[in-house]
C-alpha positions as CSV (number, residue, x, y, z in Angstrom):
1,R,16.0,4.8,36.2
2,E,14.4,3.4,33.0
3,F,13.1,0.5,35.0
4,Q,11.7,2.7,37.8
5,W,10.0,5.0,35.4
6,L,8.3,2.1,33.6
7,S,7.3,0.5,36.9
8,H,5.8,3.7,38.4
9,L,8.4,4.0,41.1
10,P,10.2,7.2,42.2
11,V,13.0,7.7,39.7
12,T,15.9,7.8,42.1
13,G,18.5,5.7,40.2
14,K,19.0,3.8,43.5
15,L,18.6,0.1,43.9
16,D,16.2,0.4,46.9
17,S,13.9,-2.3,48.4
18,A,10.9,-1.4,46.3
19,T,12.9,-1.6,43.1
20,L,14.4,-4.9,44.1
21,W,11.0,-6.4,45.0
22,L,9.6,-5.4,41.6
23,M,12.6,-6.9,39.8
24,S,11.9,-10.2,41.5
25,R,8.4,-10.4,40.2
26,P,7.5,-12.7,37.2
27,R,7.7,-10.5,34.1
28,C,8.7,-10.4,30.4
29,G,12.4,-10.9,29.7
30,V,12.6,-8.2,27.0
31,G,14.6,-5.2,28.1
32,D,13.1,-1.8,28.9
33,G,15.8,0.4,27.4
34,E,13.8,2.0,24.5
35,S,10.4,2.0,26.2
36,H,10.5,5.6,27.4
37,S,11.4,7.2,24.0
38,A,9.0,4.9,22.1
39,W,6.1,5.9,24.4
40,A,7.0,9.6,24.2
41,Q,6.9,9.5,20.4
42,R,3.6,7.6,20.5
43,V,2.0,10.2,22.7
44,R,3.3,13.1,20.6
45,G,1.7,11.4,17.6
46,I,-1.6,11.1,19.3
47,F,-1.7,14.8,20.4
48,S,-0.6,16.0,17.0
49,G,-3.3,14.0,15.3
50,M,-0.9,11.6,13.6
51,G,-2.3,8.2,14.8
52,G,-3.2,5.4,12.5
53,R,-2.2,5.2,8.8
54,G,-1.0,8.8,8.7
55,A,1.6,8.1,11.3
56,R,3.5,5.9,9.0
57,R,5.2,8.9,7.3
58,H,6.3,10.3,10.7
59,R,7.3,7.2,12.6
60,S,10.5,7.0,14.5
61,K,13.6,6.4,12.4
62,R,14.4,3.6,14.8
63,Y,11.9,1.3,13.1
64,S,12.8,2.2,9.5
65,Q,16.6,2.1,10.0
66,Q,16.8,-1.0,12.2
67,G,14.1,-2.9,10.4
68,E,12.0,-3.5,13.5
69,K,8.8,-3.3,11.6
70,W,7.3,-5.8,9.1
71,S,7.1,-4.5,5.6
72,K,4.0,-6.7,4.8
73,R,0.6,-7.0,6.4
74,Q,0.0,-10.8,5.8
75,L,2.2,-12.7,8.3
76,T,2.5,-16.4,9.0
77,Y,3.3,-18.1,12.3
78,R,4.3,-21.6,13.5
79,L,4.0,-23.2,16.9
80,V,7.2,-25.3,17.2
81,N,6.4,-27.2,20.4
82,W,4.3,-26.8,23.6
83,P,4.6,-27.1,27.4
84,R,4.2,-30.5,29.1
85,H,1.1,-29.5,31.1
86,L,-1.1,-28.5,28.1
87,S,-2.2,-30.4,25.0
88,P,-1.3,-29.2,21.5
89,G,-4.9,-28.3,20.9
90,Q,-5.1,-26.1,24.0
91,V,-1.9,-24.3,23.1
92,R,-2.9,-23.8,19.5
93,L,-6.2,-22.3,20.6
94,A,-4.5,-19.8,23.0
95,V,-2.0,-18.8,20.3
96,R,-4.6,-18.3,17.7
97,A,-6.7,-16.1,20.0
98,A,-3.6,-14.1,20.8
99,F,-2.8,-13.4,17.2
100,Q,-6.4,-12.5,16.5
101,L,-6.3,-10.0,19.3
102,W,-3.7,-7.9,17.3
103,S,-5.4,-8.6,14.0
104,N,-8.7,-7.1,15.4
105,A,-6.9,-3.9,16.3
106,S,-4.7,-3.3,13.2
107,A,-4.3,-3.9,9.4
108,L,-2.4,-7.1,10.1
109,A,-3.6,-10.7,9.3
110,F,-2.1,-13.9,10.5
111,R,-2.1,-17.5,9.2
112,E,-0.8,-20.6,11.0
113,L,1.7,-23.0,9.3
114,T,2.2,-26.5,10.7
115,H,5.6,-27.0,9.1
116,G,8.3,-25.2,7.1
117,P,9.5,-21.6,7.6
118,A,7.2,-19.0,9.0
119,D,7.6,-15.3,9.8
120,I,7.0,-15.7,13.5
121,R,8.0,-18.9,15.4
122,L,6.9,-19.7,19.0
123,A,8.8,-22.3,21.1
124,F,9.2,-23.5,24.6
125,Y,12.7,-24.0,26.1
126,E,14.5,-24.7,29.4
127,G,17.6,-23.0,30.6
128,E,20.1,-21.7,28.1
129,H,18.8,-22.2,24.5
130,N,21.3,-20.6,22.2
131,D,20.1,-17.0,22.9
132,G,23.1,-16.2,25.1
133,T,23.4,-16.6,28.8
134,G,21.5,-13.3,29.4
135,N,18.4,-14.9,27.9
136,A,18.7,-18.2,29.6
137,F,15.4,-19.2,31.4
138,D,15.6,-19.5,35.1
139,G,12.7,-21.9,36.0
140,P,9.6,-20.9,37.8
141,G,9.3,-17.2,38.4
142,G,11.6,-14.5,37.0
143,A,11.4,-14.1,33.3
144,L,8.6,-16.1,31.9
145,A,9.2,-15.4,28.2
146,H,11.0,-13.1,25.8
147,A,10.8,-12.2,22.1
148,F,12.7,-10.6,19.3
149,F,11.7,-7.6,17.3
150,P,11.1,-7.8,13.5
151,C,12.3,-9.3,11.4
152,R,13.8,-12.1,13.5
153,G,10.2,-13.1,14.4
154,E,10.8,-15.4,17.4
155,A,9.1,-15.7,20.8
156,H,10.5,-18.1,23.5
157,F,8.7,-19.3,26.6
158,D,10.1,-21.0,29.7
159,M,9.1,-24.6,29.6
160,A,9.5,-25.0,33.4
161,E,6.7,-22.5,34.2
162,R,3.2,-23.3,35.4
163,W,1.3,-22.6,32.2
164,T,-2.4,-22.6,32.2
165,L,-5.4,-21.2,30.4
166,N,-7.3,-20.1,33.6
167,G,-4.4,-18.0,35.0
168,H,-4.9,-18.5,38.8
169,K,-2.4,-21.0,40.1
170,G,-0.1,-20.6,37.1
171,H,0.6,-18.1,34.2
172,N,-2.0,-17.5,31.6
173,L,-0.5,-18.7,28.3
174,F,-2.9,-16.5,26.2
175,V,-1.9,-13.3,28.0
176,V,1.8,-14.0,27.9
177,T,1.7,-15.1,24.2
178,A,-0.3,-12.0,23.2
179,H,2.3,-9.8,25.0
180,E,5.3,-11.5,23.3
181,I,3.6,-11.3,19.9
182,G,3.4,-7.6,20.5
183,H,7.2,-7.6,20.7
184,T,7.6,-9.6,17.5
185,L,5.5,-6.9,15.8
186,G,7.9,-4.2,17.0
187,L,6.2,-2.9,20.1
188,E,8.2,-1.8,23.2
189,H,7.0,-2.1,26.8
190,S,4.3,0.3,27.9
191,P,4.2,2.4,31.1
192,V,0.4,2.5,31.0
193,R,-1.1,0.6,33.9
194,N,-3.1,-2.5,32.8
195,A,-1.7,-2.3,29.3
196,L,-1.1,-5.6,27.6
197,M,2.4,-4.5,26.8
198,S,3.3,-3.6,30.4
199,P,6.4,-5.7,31.3
200,Y,4.3,-7.3,34.1
201,Y,1.7,-9.5,32.5
202,K,-1.8,-8.3,33.1
203,K,-4.7,-10.2,34.6
204,L,-7.8,-10.9,32.5
205,G,-10.9,-9.2,33.9
206,R,-13.9,-7.1,32.8
207,A,-11.6,-4.6,31.1
208,F,-10.5,-4.9,27.4
209,V,-7.3,-6.9,26.9
210,L,-5.7,-4.1,24.8
211,S,-5.4,-0.6,26.3
212,W,-5.6,2.6,24.3
213,D,-1.8,2.6,24.4
214,D,-1.5,-0.9,22.9
215,I,-3.8,0.0,20.1
216,A,-2.1,3.3,19.4
217,A,1.3,1.5,19.3
218,V,0.3,-1.2,16.8
219,Q,-1.7,1.2,14.6
220,R,1.2,3.6,14.5
221,L,3.2,0.8,12.9
222,Y,0.6,-0.9,10.7
223,G,-2.4,1.2,10.4
224,K,-6.1,0.6,11.4
225,P,-8.1,-2.5,10.5
226,P,-10.1,-2.4,7.2
227,S,-13.2,-1.5,9.1
228,G,-11.4,1.6,10.5
229,L,-12.2,0.6,14.1
230,A,-10.5,-1.8,16.5
231,V,-12.6,-4.7,17.6
232,Q,-12.3,-5.1,21.4
233,L,-13.5,-7.8,23.7
234,P,-13.4,-7.9,27.5
235,G,-10.8,-10.1,29.1
236,Q,-13.4,-12.2,30.8
237,V,-14.7,-13.3,27.4
238,Y,-11.3,-14.8,26.5
239,S,-10.9,-16.2,30.0
240,S,-14.2,-17.9,30.0
241,F,-13.7,-19.3,26.5
242,L,-10.2,-20.7,27.2
243,Q,-11.2,-22.0,30.6
244,D,-14.1,-24.0,29.2
245,W,-11.8,-25.5,26.6
246,E,-9.2,-26.4,29.2
247,S,-11.8,-28.0,31.4
248,T,-13.4,-30.2,28.7
249,E,-10.2,-31.5,27.0
250,G,-9.0,-34.5,28.9
251,T,-5.5,-36.0,29.1
252,Q,-5.2,-39.4,27.5
253,G,-3.1,-42.0,29.3
254,P,-2.3,-45.7,28.5
255,G,-5.6,-46.7,29.8
256,P,-8.8,-44.8,30.6
257,A,-8.7,-41.0,30.3
258,L,-7.0,-39.3,33.3
259,P,-8.3,-36.3,35.0
260,P,-6.4,-33.3,33.6
261,Y,-4.9,-32.5,37.0
262,C,-3.0,-35.8,37.1
263,Q,-0.3,-34.6,34.7
264,T,-0.2,-31.0,35.8
265,F,-0.9,-28.9,38.9
266,F,-4.2,-27.8,40.5
267,D,-5.5,-24.7,42.2
268,A,-6.6,-26.3,45.5
269,I,-7.1,-29.6,47.3
270,T,-8.9,-30.7,50.4
271,M,-10.6,-33.7,52.1
272,D,-13.9,-34.0,53.9
273,Q,-14.6,-36.1,57.1
274,N,-15.6,-39.1,54.9
275,R,-12.1,-39.1,53.3
276,T,-13.4,-37.9,50.0
277,V,-10.7,-35.8,48.3
278,Y,-11.7,-32.7,46.3
279,V,-9.4,-31.4,43.7
280,F,-10.0,-27.9,42.2
281,R,-8.8,-26.5,38.9
282,G,-10.3,-23.5,37.2
283,A,-14.1,-23.7,36.9
284,R,-14.1,-27.5,37.6
285,F,-13.5,-29.9,40.5
286,W,-13.1,-33.6,40.9
287,T,-13.9,-35.9,43.8
288,V,-11.8,-38.9,44.6
289,S,-13.3,-41.7,46.8
290,A,-11.5,-43.3,49.7
291,Q,-10.8,-46.2,47.2
292,G,-9.0,-43.8,44.9
293,R,-11.6,-43.5,42.2
294,A,-11.8,-40.1,40.6
295,S,-15.1,-38.7,39.3
296,A,-15.7,-36.9,36.0
297,A,-15.0,-33.1,36.0
298,L,-17.9,-31.3,37.8
299,P,-18.8,-27.6,37.5
300,L,-17.7,-25.7,40.6
301,Q,-20.6,-23.2,40.6
302,R,-23.2,-26.0,40.3
303,R,-22.1,-27.5,43.6
304,W,-21.4,-24.1,45.3
305,P,-23.4,-21.5,43.3
306,Q,-22.2,-18.4,45.2
307,L,-18.5,-19.0,44.5
308,P,-16.5,-17.1,41.8
309,A,-15.4,-18.9,38.7
310,S,-12.4,-20.4,40.4
311,V,-10.8,-20.6,43.8
312,E,-7.2,-20.2,45.1
313,A,-7.4,-22.2,48.3
314,A,-9.9,-24.6,49.9
315,A,-10.2,-26.5,53.2
316,V,-12.7,-28.5,55.2
317,S,-13.1,-28.2,59.0
318,P,-13.8,-31.9,60.0
319,P,-15.4,-31.1,63.4
320,E,-18.2,-29.2,61.7
321,G,-17.9,-30.5,58.1
322,K,-17.9,-27.0,56.7
323,F,-16.1,-26.0,53.5
324,Y,-14.0,-22.8,53.4
325,F,-12.9,-21.3,50.1
326,F,-10.5,-18.4,49.5
327,R,-9.9,-16.2,46.5
328,G,-8.5,-12.7,46.2
329,G,-9.5,-10.7,49.2
330,R,-12.6,-12.7,50.3
331,F,-13.5,-16.1,51.8
332,W,-16.6,-18.2,51.8
333,R,-18.0,-20.8,54.2
334,F,-20.5,-23.4,53.1
335,S,-22.6,-26.0,55.0
336,G,-23.0,-28.6,52.3
337,S,-23.9,-26.5,49.2
338,R,-25.5,-23.7,51.2
339,L,-23.6,-20.5,51.8
340,D,-23.6,-19.6,55.5
341,P,-25.2,-16.3,56.5
342,G,-22.8,-13.4,56.6
343,F,-20.5,-14.8,53.9
344,P,-18.5,-14.1,51.8
345,R,-16.3,-12.0,54.2
346,R,-13.3,-9.7,53.5
347,S,-10.1,-11.4,54.3
348,S,-8.6,-8.2,55.7
349,A,-11.4,-8.0,58.3
350,A,-10.3,-11.4,59.6
351,G,-6.6,-10.4,59.5
352,L,-5.9,-12.8,56.7
353,P,-3.8,-12.2,53.6
354,R,-5.1,-11.7,50.0
355,H,-4.4,-14.5,47.5
356,P,-3.3,-17.2,49.9
357,D,-1.3,-20.1,48.5
358,Y,-3.3,-22.8,50.3
359,A,-5.3,-23.6,53.5
360,F,-5.8,-26.6,55.6
361,Y,-7.3,-27.7,59.0
362,Y,-4.6,-28.5,61.6
363,P,-5.8,-30.8,64.4
364,P,-3.1,-30.0,66.9
365,L,-4.3,-26.3,66.9
366,G,-7.9,-27.1,66.2
367,N,-8.0,-24.2,63.7
368,M,-7.4,-23.3,60.1
369,V,-3.9,-22.5,58.8
370,L,-3.4,-20.3,55.7
371,V,-0.1,-20.0,54.0
372,K,1.1,-17.0,51.9
373,G,4.7,-17.0,50.7
374,P,7.1,-17.3,53.6
375,R,4.4,-16.8,56.4
376,Y,1.5,-18.7,57.8
377,F,-1.6,-17.5,59.6
378,V,-3.9,-19.3,62.1
379,L,-7.6,-18.6,61.8
380,N,-9.8,-19.3,64.9
381,L,-12.9,-21.0,63.4
382,R,-15.1,-19.9,66.3
383,S,-14.4,-16.2,66.3
384,L,-13.1,-16.0,62.7
385,T,-10.2,-13.9,63.9
386,P,-6.5,-14.7,63.8
387,E,-4.9,-16.3,66.8
388,P,-2.5,-14.1,68.8
389,Y,1.2,-14.1,67.8
390,Y,0.5,-14.9,64.2
391,P,1.6,-14.7,61.4
392,R,4.8,-16.6,61.8
393,G,7.5,-17.8,59.5
394,L,7.0,-21.0,57.5
395,A,10.4,-22.1,58.8
396,D,8.4,-23.4,61.8
397,W,7.4,-26.3,59.5
398,K,10.7,-27.9,58.9
399,G,11.3,-29.0,55.4
400,L,8.3,-27.5,53.7
401,P,8.7,-25.7,50.4
402,Q,7.5,-22.2,49.6
403,G,4.9,-21.7,46.9
404,A,3.0,-24.9,47.4
405,N,-0.5,-25.1,45.9
406,G,-2.3,-27.3,48.3
407,A,-2.3,-29.4,51.5
408,V,-4.4,-32.3,52.9
409,G,-4.5,-33.7,56.4
410,R,-4.7,-37.5,56.6
411,P,-4.3,-40.1,59.4
412,D,-0.6,-40.6,58.6
413,G,0.3,-36.9,58.4
414,L,-0.1,-33.7,56.4
415,Y,0.5,-33.8,52.7
416,F,1.8,-30.7,50.9
417,F,1.8,-30.4,47.1
418,K,3.8,-28.3,44.7
419,D,3.6,-29.0,41.0
420,E,4.3,-32.8,40.6
421,L,5.8,-33.3,44.0
422,F,4.5,-33.9,47.5
423,W,6.0,-33.6,51.0
424,R,4.6,-35.7,54.0
425,F,4.8,-33.8,57.3
426,D,4.7,-35.5,60.6
427,P,2.9,-33.2,63.2
428,G,4.4,-35.2,66.1
429,R,8.0,-34.7,64.9
430,V,7.2,-31.3,63.4
431,R,9.1,-32.0,60.3
432,V,8.9,-33.4,56.8
433,V,9.5,-37.2,56.8
434,S,9.2,-38.1,53.1
435,R,8.6,-36.8,49.7
436,G,8.0,-38.0,46.2
437,R,5.7,-37.6,43.1
438,W,2.1,-37.6,44.1
439,A,0.4,-38.8,40.9
440,P,2.1,-42.2,40.7
441,E,2.6,-42.7,44.4
442,L,-0.6,-41.6,46.2
443,E,-3.5,-43.7,45.3
444,W,-6.0,-41.4,47.0
445,T,-5.3,-38.7,44.5
446,G,-7.1,-40.7,41.8
447,C,-4.1,-41.0,39.5
448,Q,-2.1,-44.1,40.6
449,R,-4.1,-46.8,38.9
450,A,-3.5,-45.2,35.5
451,H,0.2,-44.5,36.1
452,G,1.1,-47.8,37.6
453,T,3.9,-48.3,40.2
454,D,6.9,-46.0,40.0
455,A,10.1,-47.0,41.7
456,N,11.8,-43.6,41.2
457,S,10.3,-41.7,44.1
458,V,12.5,-39.7,46.4
459,H,12.4,-40.5,50.2
């Protein structure tokens, strides 16, 4: 019932399909047990005029008795480690911005320590990590992170997740960190839609990152900032800033600098009729020649000006040489760098899903295939309508994983990518025939020369 109330579901107390579906979504691992009462107290305080500093004399006994509130306003924090796919500088920047978000809205101030004890510690772990089996991380999906209320001062993140700063094919580290910091300050989950402290991590957009309920909660505990007013910035400001940093900071290997996607994942991948590969991540893309030479990072919107800041799927139709891009509920078609008339179009009008996982041209059908979760759709490129009898189950493609982030058709088969792995699919045999790690094994991805030969691939 508590879960249903917090998730805006009918409060039936029954484990129905809608409740089970929400429980399977990526979310914060902190329990929801006290969220209802904490929110009710906060609302009563607002309507009785007891927000801000005055609320400290009337706060819930839960905080004063259990110590789930810091007794000081100057707090230190320390970043213990970081995920494999981001550099220390990138993670440190996201963490600093997350702490500043709360400092801008309250009387709190934060200072980073690089060693020694700190009030709040942030660390990345895999599986069970001495928090008890109930807090063990479960790999991609499920609980992304959890934190402890004051004064333990710890926030833990699942090392196995796809962490990113742009938040499209992956989980936005800034948002998740800011949410977990809220817990380390003593905040429960919020039932307010689009609140940062909602148990389901919010997306960054034009709205402010903190909702009115987030601000009321932190000010109830720690008072207003010295200026008396919370400083708010739209989510797109943080998103743009962090995305630019992510795109400009390269990954250093044993030789020349590698494209950042070589040691992480990407948003989309495709190949044109000249066998030039295009790899997309955030606001940038890279081209890889037929000889396996990767370009420098290129601005996405400089090549295709009408596109949004990033894309979720991309594909080229070889017969016509047109580029198709998908994001959210729309898709675009380009002839070279020129947007075709009548585009972008709504995906729903073409019978296509929102937020597809990936797209690719499939020669045996002569059309475009889009994949979303366990289903795939076939788009007729002449009529731009779905082919009859689709969507169908991904089980038709024997051996393919769900949740892949890209696919490329080449003369020796179709290649599907998920994180650091690839699967090669033989259209003639209609099944996966080999798999391995794409960066060290596939020269045409632009990463093999720097990695060298790896004998540990799986076939």
